[in-house]
PDB file of N, CA, C and O in Angstrom, chain B, residues numbered from 101:
ATOM      1  N   UNK B 101      13.617  -7.664 -14.213  1.00  0.00           N
ATOM      2  CA  UNK B 101      14.974  -6.645 -15.181  1.00  0.00           C
ATOM      3  C   UNK B 101      16.222  -6.254 -14.060  1.00  0.00           C
ATOM      4  O   UNK B 101      17.351  -6.386 -14.531  1.00  0.00           O
ATOM      5  N   UNK B 102      16.166  -5.903 -12.987  1.00  0.00           N
ATOM      6  CA  UNK B 102      16.990  -5.367 -12.083  1.00  0.00           C
ATOM      7  C   UNK B 102      17.784  -6.425 -12.120  1.00  0.00           C
ATOM      8  O   UNK B 102      18.994  -6.284 -12.298  1.00  0.00           O
ATOM      9  N   UNK B 103      16.975  -8.139 -11.890  1.00  0.00           N
ATOM     10  CA  UNK B 103      18.194  -9.069 -11.004  1.00  0.00           C
ATOM     11  C   UNK B 103      19.071  -9.794 -12.190  1.00  0.00           C
ATOM     12  O   UNK B 103      19.967 -10.629 -12.063  1.00  0.00           O
ATOM     13  N   UNK B 104      18.569  -9.253 -13.292  1.00  0.00           N
ATOM     14  CA  UNK B 104      19.639  -9.790 -14.564  1.00  0.00           C
ATOM     15  C   UNK B 104      20.471  -9.114 -15.537  1.00  0.00           C
ATOM     16  O   UNK B 104      21.028  -9.514 -16.559  1.00  0.00           O
ATOM     17  N   UNK B 105      20.378  -7.223 -14.570  1.00  0.00           N
ATOM     18  CA  UNK B 105      21.131  -6.497 -15.343  1.00  0.00           C
ATOM     19  C   UNK B 105      21.586  -5.374 -14.370  1.00  0.00           C
ATOM     20  O   UNK B 105      22.332  -4.548 -14.896  1.00  0.00           O
ATOM     21  N   UNK B 106      21.377  -5.231 -13.439  1.00  0.00           N
ATOM     22  CA  UNK B 106      22.019  -4.258 -12.042  1.00  0.00           C
ATOM     23  C   UNK B 106      22.058  -5.096 -11.106  1.00  0.00           C
ATOM     24  O   UNK B 106      21.383  -6.088 -10.830  1.00  0.00           O
ATOM     25  N   UNK B 107      23.215  -4.417 -10.488  1.00  0.00           N
ATOM     26  CA  UNK B 107      23.396  -5.079  -9.274  1.00  0.00           C
ATOM     27  C   UNK B 107      23.862  -3.883  -8.193  1.00  0.00           C
ATOM     28  O   UNK B 107      24.775  -3.122  -8.513  1.00  0.00           O
ATOM     29  N   UNK B 108      23.414  -3.797  -7.332  1.00  0.00           N
ATOM     30  CA  UNK B 108      23.879  -2.859  -5.869  1.00  0.00           C
ATOM     31  C   UNK B 108      24.633  -3.422  -4.983  1.00  0.00           C
ATOM     32  O   UNK B 108      24.443  -4.632  -4.857  1.00  0.00           O
ATOM     33  N   UNK B 109      25.625  -2.833  -4.158  1.00  0.00           N
ATOM     34  CA  UNK B 109      25.910  -3.805  -3.104  1.00  0.00           C
ATOM     35  C   UNK B 109      25.019  -3.504  -1.870  1.00  0.00           C
ATOM     36  O   UNK B 109      25.280  -4.146  -0.853  1.00  0.00           O
ATOM     37  N   UNK B 110      24.232  -2.811  -1.840  1.00  0.00           N
ATOM     38  CA  UNK B 110      23.162  -2.488  -0.750  1.00  0.00           C
ATOM     39  C   UNK B 110      21.822  -3.077  -1.158  1.00  0.00           C
ATOM     40  O   UNK B 110      20.674  -2.820  -0.797  1.00  0.00           O
ATOM     41  N   UNK B 111      22.400  -4.075  -2.149  1.00  0.00           N
ATOM     42  CA  UNK B 111      20.543  -5.032  -2.686  1.00  0.00           C
ATOM     43  C   UNK B 111      21.102  -6.284  -1.819  1.00  0.00           C
ATOM     44  O   UNK B 111      20.404  -7.298  -1.807  1.00  0.00           O
ATOM     45  N   UNK B 112      22.234  -6.274  -1.144  1.00  0.00           N
ATOM     46  CA  UNK B 112      22.654  -7.649  -0.306  1.00  0.00           C
ATOM     47  C   UNK B 112      22.084  -8.860  -1.036  1.00  0.00           C
ATOM     48  O   UNK B 112      21.442  -9.281  -0.074  1.00  0.00           O
ATOM     49  N   UNK B 113      21.875  -9.580  -1.825  1.00  0.00           N
ATOM     50  CA  UNK B 113      21.352 -10.052  -2.300  1.00  0.00           C
ATOM     51  C   UNK B 113      19.826 -10.553  -2.924  1.00  0.00           C
ATOM     52  O   UNK B 113      19.467 -11.629  -3.403  1.00  0.00           O
ATOM     53  N   UNK B 114      19.012  -9.092  -2.657  1.00  0.00           N
ATOM     54  CA  UNK B 114      17.972  -9.183  -2.814  1.00  0.00           C
ATOM     55  C   UNK B 114      17.491  -8.146  -3.746  1.00  0.00           C
ATOM     56  O   UNK B 114      18.067  -7.059  -3.777  1.00  0.00           O
ATOM     57  N   UNK B 115      16.646  -8.354  -4.383  1.00  0.00           N
ATOM     58  CA  UNK B 115      15.885  -7.593  -5.607  1.00  0.00           C
ATOM     59  C   UNK B 115      14.449  -7.204  -5.368  1.00  0.00           C
ATOM     60  O   UNK B 115      13.682  -6.815  -6.248  1.00  0.00           O
ATOM     61  N   UNK B 116      14.165  -7.346  -4.103  1.00  0.00           N
ATOM     62  CA  UNK B 116      13.000  -6.761  -4.115  1.00  0.00           C
ATOM     63  C   UNK B 116      12.798  -5.516  -3.610  1.00  0.00           C
ATOM     64  O   UNK B 116      13.583  -5.102  -2.758  1.00  0.00           O
ATOM     65  N   UNK B 117      11.387  -4.466  -4.180  1.00  0.00           N
ATOM     66  CA  UNK B 117      11.396  -3.274  -4.297  1.00  0.00           C
ATOM     67  C   UNK B 117      12.008  -2.510  -3.128  1.00  0.00           C
ATOM     68  O   UNK B 117      12.791  -1.569  -3.264  1.00  0.00           O
ATOM     69  N   UNK B 118      11.557  -3.025  -1.914  1.00  0.00           N
ATOM     70  CA  UNK B 118      12.067  -2.468  -0.849  1.00  0.00           C
ATOM     71  C   UNK B 118      13.617  -2.165  -0.573  1.00  0.00           C
ATOM     72  O   UNK B 118      13.971  -1.104  -0.059  1.00  0.00           O
ATOM     73  N   UNK B 119      14.620  -3.286  -0.995  1.00  0.00           N
ATOM     74  CA  UNK B 119      15.373  -3.508  -0.912  1.00  0.00           C
ATOM     75  C   UNK B 119      16.492  -2.416  -1.879  1.00  0.00           C
ATOM     76  O   UNK B 119      17.491  -1.743  -1.626  1.00  0.00           O
ATOM     77  N   UNK B 120      15.531  -2.755  -3.259  1.00  0.00           N
ATOM     78  CA  UNK B 120      16.221  -1.792  -4.570  1.00  0.00           C
ATOM     79  C   UNK B 120      15.756  -0.214  -4.500  1.00  0.00           C
ATOM     80  O   UNK B 120      16.618   0.646  -4.681  1.00  0.00           O
ATOM     81  N   UNK B 121      14.897   0.028  -4.333  1.00  0.00           N
ATOM     82  CA  UNK B 121      14.382   1.303  -3.615  1.00  0.00           C
ATOM     83  C   UNK B 121      15.577   2.301  -3.171  1.00  0.00           C
ATOM     84  O   UNK B 121      16.159   3.173  -3.817  1.00  0.00           O
ATOM     85  N   UNK B 122      15.721   1.895  -1.942  1.00  0.00           N
ATOM     86  CA  UNK B 122      16.551   2.628  -1.148  1.00  0.00           C
ATOM     87  C   UNK B 122      18.050   2.746  -1.781  1.00  0.00           C
ATOM     88  O   UNK B 122      18.766   3.601  -1.261  1.00  0.00           O
ATOM     89  N   UNK B 123      18.580   2.003  -2.814  1.00  0.00           N
ATOM     90  CA  UNK B 123      19.864   1.628  -2.861  1.00  0.00           C
ATOM     91  C   UNK B 123      20.186   2.833  -3.821  1.00  0.00           C
ATOM     92  O   UNK B 123      21.150   3.599  -3.847  1.00  0.00           O
ATOM     93  N   UNK B 124      18.558   2.705  -4.943  1.00  0.00           N
ATOM     94  CA  UNK B 124      18.679   3.606  -6.341  1.00  0.00           C
ATOM     95  C   UNK B 124      18.056   4.748  -6.318  1.00  0.00           C
ATOM     96  O   UNK B 124      18.382   5.658  -7.080  1.00  0.00           O
ATOM     97  N   UNK B 125      16.938   4.874  -5.319  1.00  0.00           N
ATOM     98  CA  UNK B 125      16.302   6.237  -5.093  1.00  0.00           C
ATOM     99  C   UNK B 125      16.319   6.212  -3.816  1.00  0.00           C
ATOM    100  O   UNK B 125      15.295   5.966  -3.179  1.00  0.00           O
ATOM    101  N   UNK B 126      17.626   6.491  -3.170  1.00  0.00           N
ATOM    102  CA  UNK B 126      17.308   6.921  -1.541  1.00  0.00           C
ATOM    103  C   UNK B 126      16.299   8.236  -0.830  1.00  0.00           C
ATOM    104  O   UNK B 126      16.043   8.367   0.367  1.00  0.00           O
ATOM    105  N   UNK B 127      15.877   9.053  -1.876  1.00  0.00           N
ATOM    106  CA  UNK B 127      15.046  10.144  -1.355  1.00  0.00           C
ATOM    107  C   UNK B 127      14.077   9.696  -1.238  1.00  0.00           C
ATOM    108  O   UNK B 127      13.305  10.566  -0.837  1.00  0.00           O
ATOM    109  N   UNK B 128      13.379   8.351  -1.409  1.00  0.00           N
ATOM    110  CA  UNK B 128      12.099   8.034  -1.488  1.00  0.00           C
ATOM    111  C   UNK B 128      11.753   6.556  -0.521  1.00  0.00           C
ATOM    112  O   UNK B 128      12.340   5.546  -0.909  1.00  0.00           O
ATOM    113  N   UNK B 129      10.948   6.430   0.549  1.00  0.00           N
ATOM    114  CA  UNK B 129      11.109   5.583   1.431  1.00  0.00           C
ATOM    115  C   UNK B 129       9.365   5.630   1.540  1.00  0.00           C
ATOM    116  O   UNK B 129       8.472   6.279   0.994  1.00  0.00           O
ATOM    117  N   UNK B 130       9.481   4.165   2.943  1.00  0.00           N
ATOM    118  CA  UNK B 130       7.775   3.983   3.355  1.00  0.00           C
ATOM    119  C   UNK B 130       7.771   4.454   4.497  1.00  0.00           C
ATOM    120  O   UNK B 130       6.715   4.530   5.125  1.00  0.00           O
ATOM    121  N   UNK B 131       8.852   4.840   4.972  1.00  0.00           N
ATOM    122  CA  UNK B 131       8.842   5.246   6.814  1.00  0.00           C
ATOM    123  C   UNK B 131       8.009   6.430   7.081  1.00  0.00           C
ATOM    124  O   UNK B 131       8.047   6.880   8.226  1.00  0.00           O
ATOM    125  N   UNK B 132       7.278   6.992   6.226  1.00  0.00           N
ATOM    126  CA  UNK B 132       6.385   7.700   6.682  1.00  0.00           C
ATOM    127  C   UNK B 132       5.189   7.431   6.797  1.00  0.00           C
ATOM    128  O   UNK B 132       4.442   8.133   7.479  1.00  0.00           O
ATOM    129  N   UNK B 133       4.761   6.305   6.114  1.00  0.00           N
ATOM    130  CA  UNK B 133       3.192   5.649   6.120  1.00  0.00           C
ATOM    131  C   UNK B 133       2.942   4.875   7.418  1.00  0.00           C
ATOM    132  O   UNK B 133       3.738   4.411   8.235  1.00  0.00           O
ATOM    133  N   UNK B 134       1.868   4.873   7.378  1.00  0.00           N
ATOM    134  CA  UNK B 134       1.260   3.723   8.611  1.00  0.00           C
ATOM    135  C   UNK B 134       1.358   2.439   7.988  1.00  0.00           C
ATOM    136  O   UNK B 134       1.848   1.627   8.774  1.00  0.00           O
ATOM    137  N   UNK B 135       1.152   2.080   7.172  1.00  0.00           N
ATOM    138  CA  UNK B 135       1.683   0.864   6.539  1.00  0.00           C
ATOM    139  C   UNK B 135       2.380   0.957   5.621  1.00  0.00           C
ATOM    140  O   UNK B 135       1.968   1.441   4.566  1.00  0.00           O
ATOM    141  N   UNK B 136       3.710   0.486   5.788  1.00  0.00           N
ATOM    142  CA  UNK B 136       4.732   0.872   4.989  1.00  0.00           C
ATOM    143  C   UNK B 136       5.501  -1.094   4.689  1.00  0.00           C
ATOM    144  O   UNK B 136       6.661  -1.347   4.364  1.00  0.00           O
ATOM    145  N   UNK B 137       4.768  -1.760   4.856  1.00  0.00           N
ATOM    146  CA  UNK B 137       5.143  -3.109   4.368  1.00  0.00           C
ATOM    147  C   UNK B 137       4.599  -3.928   3.866  1.00  0.00           C
ATOM    148  O   UNK B 137       3.584  -4.112   4.538  1.00  0.00           O
ATOM    149  N   UNK B 138       4.632  -4.951   2.614  1.00  0.00           N
ATOM    150  CA  UNK B 138       3.896  -5.847   2.097  1.00  0.00           C
ATOM    151  C   UNK B 138       3.089  -6.419   2.641  1.00  0.00           C
ATOM    152  O   UNK B 138       1.936  -6.650   2.279  1.00  0.00           O
ATOM    153  N   UNK B 139       3.770  -6.786   3.831  1.00  0.00           N
ATOM    154  CA  UNK B 139       2.902  -7.946   4.985  1.00  0.00           C
ATOM    155  C   UNK B 139       1.863  -7.444   5.810  1.00  0.00           C
ATOM    156  O   UNK B 139       0.895  -8.155   6.077  1.00  0.00           O
ATOM    157  N   UNK B 140       1.984  -6.183   6.276  1.00  0.00           N
ATOM    158  CA  UNK B 140       0.875  -5.688   7.244  1.00  0.00           C
ATOM    159  C   UNK B 140       0.068  -5.060   6.011  1.00  0.00           C
ATOM    160  O   UNK B 140      -1.077  -4.877   6.425  1.00  0.00           O
ATOM    161  N   UNK B 141       0.156  -4.694   4.819  1.00  0.00           N
ATOM    162  CA  UNK B 141      -0.956  -4.153   3.881  1.00  0.00           C
ATOM    163  C   UNK B 141      -1.696  -5.446   3.488  1.00  0.00           C
ATOM    164  O   UNK B 141      -2.917  -5.370   3.351  1.00  0.00           O
ATOM    165  N   UNK B 142      -1.106  -6.567   3.303  1.00  0.00           N
ATOM    166  CA  UNK B 142      -1.868  -7.446   2.993  1.00  0.00           C
ATOM    167  C   UNK B 142      -2.813  -8.427   4.017  1.00  0.00           C
ATOM    168  O   UNK B 142      -3.774  -9.125   3.692  1.00  0.00           O
ATOM    169  N   UNK B 143      -2.381  -8.294   4.980  1.00  0.00           N
ATOM    170  CA  UNK B 143      -3.049  -8.476   6.408  1.00  0.00           C
ATOM    171  C   UNK B 143      -4.424  -8.087   7.022  1.00  0.00           C
ATOM    172  O   UNK B 143      -5.346  -8.636   7.626  1.00  0.00           O
ATOM    173  N   UNK B 144      -3.884  -6.116   6.278  1.00  0.00           N
ATOM    174  CA  UNK B 144      -5.198  -5.363   6.549  1.00  0.00           C
ATOM    175  C   UNK B 144      -6.134  -5.080   5.464  1.00  0.00           C
ATOM    176  O   UNK B 144      -7.248  -4.570   5.586  1.00  0.00           O
ATOM    177  N   UNK B 145      -5.547  -5.475   4.365  1.00  0.00           N
ATOM    178  CA  UNK B 145      -6.279  -5.981   3.292  1.00  0.00           C
ATOM    179  C   UNK B 145      -7.293  -6.630   3.584  1.00  0.00           C
ATOM    180  O   UNK B 145      -8.416  -6.175   3.802  1.00  0.00           O
ATOM    181  N   UNK B 146      -6.772  -8.311   3.615  1.00  0.00           N
ATOM    182  CA  UNK B 146      -7.430  -9.178   4.204  1.00  0.00           C
ATOM    183  C   UNK B 146      -8.487  -9.130   5.280  1.00  0.00           C
ATOM    184  O   UNK B 146      -9.333 -10.002   5.084  1.00  0.00           O
ATOM    185  N   UNK B 147      -8.660  -8.573   6.093  1.00  0.00           N
ATOM    186  CA  UNK B 147      -9.022  -7.625   7.110  1.00  0.00           C
ATOM    187  C   UNK B 147     -10.477  -6.945   6.578  1.00  0.00           C
ATOM    188  O   UNK B 147     -11.639  -7.078   6.964  1.00  0.00           O
ATOM    189  N   UNK B 148      -9.949  -6.282   5.681  1.00  0.00           N
ATOM    190  CA  UNK B 148     -10.920  -5.341   5.227  1.00  0.00           C
ATOM    191  C   UNK B 148     -11.750  -5.827   4.177  1.00  0.00           C
ATOM    192  O   UNK B 148     -12.823  -5.303   3.880  1.00  0.00           O
ATOM    193  N   UNK B 149     -11.256  -6.844   3.601  1.00  0.00           N
ATOM    194  CA  UNK B 149     -12.082  -8.094   2.097  1.00  0.00           C
ATOM    195  C   UNK B 149     -12.929  -8.510   3.176  1.00  0.00           C
ATOM    196  O   UNK B 149     -14.131  -8.254   3.105  1.00  0.00           O
ATOM    197  N   UNK B 150     -12.335  -9.278   4.425  1.00  0.00           N
ATOM    198  CA  UNK B 150     -13.349 -10.493   4.733  1.00  0.00           C
ATOM    199  C   UNK B 150     -14.356  -9.832   5.491  1.00  0.00           C
ATOM    200  O   UNK B 150     -15.327 -10.539   5.760  1.00  0.00           O
ATOM    201  N   UNK B 151     -14.375  -8.697   5.891  1.00  0.00           N
ATOM    202  CA  UNK B 151     -15.152  -8.310   6.856  1.00  0.00           C
ATOM    203  C   UNK B 151     -15.320  -8.028   8.143  1.00  0.00           C
ATOM    204  O   UNK B 151     -16.349  -7.649   8.704  1.00  0.00           O
ATOM    205  N   UNK B 152     -13.826  -8.313   8.775  1.00  0.00           N
ATOM    206  CA  UNK B 152     -13.218  -8.180  10.469  1.00  0.00           C
ATOM    207  C   UNK B 152     -14.691  -7.529  10.898  1.00  0.00           C
ATOM    208  O   UNK B 152     -15.142  -6.555  10.295  1.00  0.00           O
ATOM    209  N   UNK B 153     -15.198  -7.992  11.698  1.00  0.00           N
ATOM    210  CA  UNK B 153     -16.611  -7.909  12.846  1.00  0.00           C
ATOM    211  C   UNK B 153     -15.932  -6.774  13.994  1.00  0.00           C
ATOM    212  O   UNK B 153     -16.662  -5.964  14.565  1.00  0.00           O
ATOM    213  N   UNK B 154     -14.303  -6.843  14.266  1.00  0.00           N
ATOM    214  CA  UNK B 154     -13.733  -5.984  15.078  1.00  0.00           C
ATOM    215  C   UNK B 154     -13.859  -4.358  14.204  1.00  0.00           C
ATOM    216  O   UNK B 154     -13.825  -3.458  15.043  1.00  0.00           O
ATOM    217  N   UNK B 155     -13.949  -3.988  13.217  1.00  0.00           N
ATOM    218  CA  UNK B 155     -13.397  -3.005  12.575  1.00  0.00           C
ATOM    219  C   UNK B 155     -14.711  -2.186  12.528  1.00  0.00           C
ATOM    220  O   UNK B 155     -15.812  -2.556  12.120  1.00  0.00           O
ATOM    221  N   UNK B 156     -14.321  -0.924  13.068  1.00  0.00           N
ATOM    222  CA  UNK B 156     -15.750  -0.088  12.848  1.00  0.00           C
ATOM    223  C   UNK B 156     -15.129   0.515  11.834  1.00  0.00           C
ATOM    224  O   UNK B 156     -13.997   0.484  11.352  1.00  0.00           O
ATOM    225  N   UNK B 157     -16.658   1.361  11.510  1.00  0.00           N
ATOM    226  CA  UNK B 157     -16.693   1.938  10.269  1.00  0.00           C
ATOM    227  C   UNK B 157     -15.499   2.834  10.126  1.00  0.00           C
ATOM    228  O   UNK B 157     -14.784   2.778   9.125  1.00  0.00           O
ATOM    229  N   UNK B 158     -15.263   3.721  11.193  1.00  0.00           N
ATOM    230  CA  UNK B 158     -14.216   4.746  10.663  1.00  0.00           C
ATOM    231  C   UNK B 158     -13.169   4.448  10.530  1.00  0.00           C
ATOM    232  O   UNK B 158     -12.414   5.131   9.838  1.00  0.00           O
ATOM    233  N   UNK B 159     -12.722   3.195  11.222  1.00  0.00           N
ATOM    234  CA  UNK B 159     -11.773   2.184  11.596  1.00  0.00           C
ATOM    235  C   UNK B 159     -11.287   2.138  10.075  1.00  0.00           C
ATOM    236  O   UNK B 159     -10.224   2.422   9.523  1.00  0.00           O
ATOM    237  N   UNK B 160     -12.481   1.674   9.649  1.00  0.00           N
ATOM    238  CA  UNK B 160     -12.398   0.937   8.079  1.00  0.00           C
ATOM    239  C   UNK B 160     -12.070   2.038   6.405  1.00  0.00           C
ATOM    240  O   UNK B 160     -11.700   1.756   5.266  1.00  0.00           O
ATOM    241  N   UNK B 161     -12.337   2.920   6.897  1.00  0.00           N
ATOM    242  CA  UNK B 161     -12.214   3.880   6.432  1.00  0.00           C
ATOM    243  C   UNK B 161     -10.909   4.167   6.363  1.00  0.00           C
ATOM    244  O   UNK B 161     -10.237   3.954   5.354  1.00  0.00           O
ATOM    245  N   UNK B 162     -10.507   4.621   7.329  1.00  0.00           N
ATOM    246  CA  UNK B 162      -8.826   4.879   8.020  1.00  0.00           C
ATOM    247  C   UNK B 162      -8.276   3.361   7.329  1.00  0.00           C
ATOM    248  O   UNK B 162      -8.728   3.538   6.198  1.00  0.00           O
ATOM    249  N   UNK B 163      -7.854   2.506   7.289  1.00  0.00           N
ATOM    250  CA  UNK B 163      -7.000   1.242   6.644  1.00  0.00           C
ATOM    251  C   UNK B 163      -7.408   1.486   5.306  1.00  0.00           C
ATOM    252  O   UNK B 163      -6.502   1.486   4.472  1.00  0.00           O
ATOM    253  N   UNK B 164      -8.531   1.686   4.924  1.00  0.00           N
ATOM    254  CA  UNK B 164      -8.854   1.559   3.289  1.00  0.00           C
ATOM    255  C   UNK B 164      -8.260   3.116   2.881  1.00  0.00           C
ATOM    256  O   UNK B 164      -7.869   3.046   1.716  1.00  0.00           O
ATOM    257  N   UNK B 165      -8.093   4.237   3.325  1.00  0.00           N
ATOM    258  CA  UNK B 165      -6.921   5.200   2.982  1.00  0.00           C
ATOM    259  C   UNK B 165      -5.358   4.930   3.030  1.00  0.00           C
ATOM    260  O   UNK B 165      -4.544   5.329   2.198  1.00  0.00           O
ATOM    261  N   UNK B 166      -5.033   3.994   4.436  1.00  0.00           N
ATOM    262  CA  UNK B 166      -3.549   3.694   4.089  1.00  0.00           C
ATOM    263  C   UNK B 166      -2.872   2.695   3.496  1.00  0.00           C
ATOM    264  O   UNK B 166      -1.667   2.539   3.300  1.00  0.00           O
ATOM    265  N   UNK B 167      -3.925   1.961   3.207  1.00  0.00           N
ATOM    266  CA  UNK B 167      -4.046   0.883   1.752  1.00  0.00           C
ATOM    267  C   UNK B 167      -3.596   1.410   0.446  1.00  0.00           C
ATOM    268  O   UNK B 167      -2.838   0.934  -0.399  1.00  0.00           O
ATOM    269  N   UNK B 168      -4.333   2.641   0.505  1.00  0.00           N
ATOM    270  CA  UNK B 168      -4.060   3.316  -1.262  1.00  0.00           C
ATOM    271  C   UNK B 168      -3.096   4.223  -1.125  1.00  0.00           C
ATOM    272  O   UNK B 168      -2.374   4.390  -2.108  1.00  0.00           O
ATOM    273  N   UNK B 169      -2.861   4.939  -0.040  1.00  0.00           N
ATOM    274  CA  UNK B 169      -1.514   5.337   0.332  1.00  0.00           C
ATOM    275  C   UNK B 169      -0.208   4.491   0.091  1.00  0.00           C
ATOM    276  O   UNK B 169       0.670   4.940  -0.646  1.00  0.00           O
ATOM    277  N   UNK B 170      -0.058   3.087   0.803  1.00  0.00           N
ATOM    278  CA  UNK B 170       0.963   2.481   0.320  1.00  0.00           C
ATOM    279  C   UNK B 170       0.819   1.971  -1.113  1.00  0.00           C
ATOM    280  O   UNK B 170       1.899   1.865  -1.694  1.00  0.00           O
ATOM    281  N   UNK B 171      -0.293   1.621  -1.839  1.00  0.00           N
ATOM    282  CA  UNK B 171      -0.179   1.433  -2.996  1.00  0.00           C
ATOM    283  C   UNK B 171       0.366   2.345  -4.080  1.00  0.00           C
ATOM    284  O   UNK B 171       0.923   1.972  -5.113  1.00  0.00           O
ATOM    285  N   UNK B 172       0.093   3.767  -3.646  1.00  0.00           N
ATOM    286  CA  UNK B 172       0.688   4.516  -4.447  1.00  0.00           C
ATOM    287  C   UNK B 172       2.225   4.984  -4.301  1.00  0.00           C
ATOM    288  O   UNK B 172       2.987   5.446  -5.151  1.00  0.00           O
ATOM    289  N   UNK B 173       2.413   4.716  -2.972  1.00  0.00           N
ATOM    290  CA  UNK B 173       4.207   4.973  -2.600  1.00  0.00           C
ATOM    291  C   UNK B 173       4.714   3.475  -3.322  1.00  0.00           C
ATOM    292  O   UNK B 173       5.904   3.390  -3.627  1.00  0.00           O
ATOM    293  N   UNK B 174       3.820   2.328  -3.585  1.00  0.00           N
ATOM    294  CA  UNK B 174       4.243   1.528  -4.633  1.00  0.00           C
ATOM    295  C   UNK B 174       4.622   1.905  -5.720  1.00  0.00           C
ATOM    296  O   UNK B 174       5.772   1.885  -6.158  1.00  0.00           O
ATOM    297  N   UNK B 175       3.345   2.399  -6.390  1.00  0.00           N
ATOM    298  CA  UNK B 175       3.676   2.696  -7.939  1.00  0.00           C
ATOM    299  C   UNK B 175       4.292   3.875  -8.240  1.00  0.00           C
ATOM    300  O   UNK B 175       4.401   4.118  -9.442  1.00  0.00           O
ATOM    301  N   UNK B 176       4.876   4.953  -7.192  1.00  0.00           N
ATOM    302  CA  UNK B 176       5.727   5.875  -7.076  1.00  0.00           C
ATOM    303  C   UNK B 176       7.235   5.152  -7.469  1.00  0.00           C
ATOM    304  O   UNK B 176       7.913   5.296  -8.486  1.00  0.00           O
ATOM    305  N   UNK B 177       7.454   4.405  -6.379  1.00  0.00           N
ATOM    306  CA  UNK B 177       8.681   3.793  -6.305  1.00  0.00           C
ATOM    307  C   UNK B 177       9.087   3.103  -7.681  1.00  0.00           C
ATOM    308  O   UNK B 177      10.222   3.318  -8.106  1.00  0.00           O
ATOM    309  N   UNK B 178       8.349   2.407  -8.292  1.00  0.00           N
ATOM    310  CA  UNK B 178       8.179   1.594  -9.432  1.00  0.00           C
ATOM    311  C   UNK B 178       8.548   2.319 -10.882  1.00  0.00           C
ATOM    312  O   UNK B 178       9.074   1.858 -11.895  1.00  0.00           O
ATOM    313  N   UNK B 179       8.018   3.736 -10.537  1.00  0.00           N
ATOM    314  CA  UNK B 179       8.109   4.633 -11.494  1.00  0.00           C
ATOM    315  C   UNK B 179       9.762   5.511 -11.011  1.00  0.00           C
ATOM    316  O   UNK B 179      10.537   5.958 -11.856  1.00  0.00           O
ATOM    317  N   UNK B 180       9.898   5.555 -10.123  1.00  0.00           N
ATOM    318  CA  UNK B 180      11.137   6.146  -9.941  1.00  0.00           C
ATOM    319  C   UNK B 180      12.151   5.008 -10.041  1.00  0.00           C
ATOM    320  O   UNK B 180      13.106   5.490 -10.651  1.00  0.00           O
ATOM    321  N   UNK B 181      12.354   4.013  -9.807  1.00  0.00           N
ATOM    322  CA  UNK B 181      12.882   3.064 -10.322  1.00  0.00           C
ATOM    323  C   UNK B 181      13.325   2.873 -11.713  1.00  0.00           C
ATOM    324  O   UNK B 181      14.458   2.983 -12.181  1.00  0.00           O
ATOM    325  N   UNK B 182      12.496   2.643 -12.139  1.00  0.00           N
ATOM    326  CA  UNK B 182      12.818   2.859 -13.797  1.00  0.00           C
ATOM    327  C   UNK B 182      13.599   3.970 -14.373  1.00  0.00           C
ATOM    328  O   UNK B 182      14.570   3.767 -15.101  1.00  0.00           O
ATOM    329  N   UNK B 183      13.019   5.582 -13.926  1.00  0.00           N
ATOM    330  CA  UNK B 183      13.528   6.325 -14.054  1.00  0.00           C
ATOM    331  C   UNK B 183      14.986   6.114 -14.021  1.00  0.00           C
ATOM    332  O   UNK B 183      15.674   6.268 -15.030  1.00  0.00           O
ATOM    333  N   UNK B 184      15.497   5.747 -12.819  1.00  0.00           N
ATOM    334  CA  UNK B 184      16.930   5.743 -12.515  1.00  0.00           C
ATOM    335  C   UNK B 184      18.016   4.446 -13.058  1.00  0.00           C
ATOM    336  O   UNK B 184      19.235   4.275 -13.069  1.00  0.00           O
ATOM    337  N   UNK B 185      16.977   3.784 -13.426  1.00  0.00           N
ATOM    338  CA  UNK B 185      17.504   2.518 -14.466  1.00  0.00           C
ATOM    339  C   UNK B 185      18.092   3.041 -16.082  1.00  0.00           C
ATOM    340  O   UNK B 185      19.047   2.814 -16.824  1.00  0.00           O
ATOM    341  N   UNK B 186      16.883   3.853 -16.058  1.00  0.00           N
ATOM    342  CA  UNK B 186      16.918   4.461 -17.512  1.00  0.00           C
ATOM    343  C   UNK B 186      18.544   5.339 -17.652  1.00  0.00           C
ATOM    344  O   UNK B 186      19.423   5.291 -18.512  1.00  0.00           O
ATOM    345  N   UNK B 187      18.444   5.899 -16.718  1.00  0.00           N
ATOM    346  CA  UNK B 187      19.492   6.926 -16.151  1.00  0.00           C
ATOM    347  C   UNK B 187      20.883   6.340 -16.379  1.00  0.00           C
ATOM    348  O   UNK B 187      21.877   6.747 -16.981  1.00  0.00           O
ATOM    349  N   UNK B 188      20.600   5.246 -15.686  1.00  0.00           N
ATOM    350  CA  UNK B 188      21.935   4.039 -15.722  1.00  0.00           C
ATOM    351  C   UNK B 188      22.397   3.602 -17.421  1.00  0.00           C
ATOM    352  O   UNK B 188      23.519   3.820 -17.879  1.00  0.00           O
ATOM    353  N   UNK B 189      21.479   3.076 -18.044  1.00  0.00           N
ATOM    354  CA  UNK B 189      21.469   2.422 -19.283  1.00  0.00           C
ATOM    355  C   UNK B 189      21.842   3.318 -20.331  1.00  0.00           C
ATOM    356  O   UNK B 189      21.889   2.920 -21.495  1.00  0.00           O
TER     357      UNK B 189
END
């Protein structure tokens, strides 16, 4: 929806959530999270699901919590972007 109907110079040609979010909702970001990007989230989820032998139980629990916080932030980001788009409409 954003790609077809909204543009902001800060998008710099990208329409990913990580680019759209700071342009439309500057007060929300990912910098305060231990897992702050999709590549890291994917890598850590793979380690968690495949049962990396180097993962200690406490580390597994921490990584799971960090992934949940990242997913929660992604969801909140989508809600806030949608809210901002409704304001613009």
